[in-house]
C-alpha positions in Angstrom: -3.1 7.0 -5.6 -1.6 8.0 -2.1 1.2 11.1 -1.7 2.3 12.4 0.9 -0.5 15.0 2.9 0.2 18.4 1.6 0.7 19.4 5.4 3.7 16.7 5.8 7.0 18.2 5.5 9.9 15.1 5.6 13.1 15.5 7.1 15.9 12.5 5.7 17.7 10.7 8.6 20.5 8.0 8.6 18.5 6.2 10.2 15.4 7.0 7.8 13.5 9.6 8.1 11.5 12.4 10.5 7.7 12.7 9.1 5.6 16.1 10.5 2.3 17.0 9.8 1.7 20.4 10.5 -2.2 19.7 10.6 -2.5 17.0 13.9 0.9 17.8 15.1 1.7 14.1 14.7 5.3 13.0 14.1 6.6 9.8 12.3 9.7 8.2 12.3 10.8 5.8 9.1 13.3 3.7 10.6 13.8 2.1 6.8 16.0 4.6 4.4 14.2 2.8 1.2 10.5 2.9 3.2 11.8 7.3 2.3 12.4 6.3 -0.9 9.2 4.7 -1.3 6.9 7.1 0.4 8.3 10.1 -2.4 7.7 8.0 -5.5 4.3 7.3 -4.4 3.5 11.3 -5.9 5.1 10.1 -9.8 3.3 6.5 -9.4 0.6 5.1 -10.7 -0.1 2.6 -7.9 1.3 1.4 -4.3 2.5 -1.6 -6.7 4.6 1.0 -9.0 6.2 3.1 -6.2 7.5 -0.7 -4.7 9.2 -2.0 -7.5 12.5 -1.8 -6.5 11.7 -3.4 -3.3 12.6 -7.0 -3.1 9.1 -8.9 -3.4 9.3 -10.8 0.1 10.1 -7.4 1.9 6.5 -5.7 0.0 4.0 -7.1 2.5 5.7 -4.9 5.3 6.1 -1.9 3.4 2.5 -2.1 2.8 1.9 -2.6 6.3 3.7 0.1 7.1 2.4 2.9 4.0 -1.3 1.7 5.7 -0.4 3.2 8.9 0.8 6.1 7.5 -2.6 6.5 5.5 -4.5 5.8 8.8 -2.4 8.2 10.5 -2.6 11.3 8.2 0.7 11.2 6.6 -0.5 9.8 3.4 -3.3 10.9 1.4 
């Protein structure tokens, strides 16, 4: 199951959030506050689909792509 990497710090912002990975020194921007909500729900969810329940079905592919990118860059583990 995906969750924030232990070395990632989240700073909520009006536009979404900033994610900073202390190990890689990588900075990522979440440009949608709903994506931040999904990322935060990952930790208590049994699956990505469970974390996406509040996202409308037609928007879920874009959220899955964003989560995949965050995983590829090490923000999620």
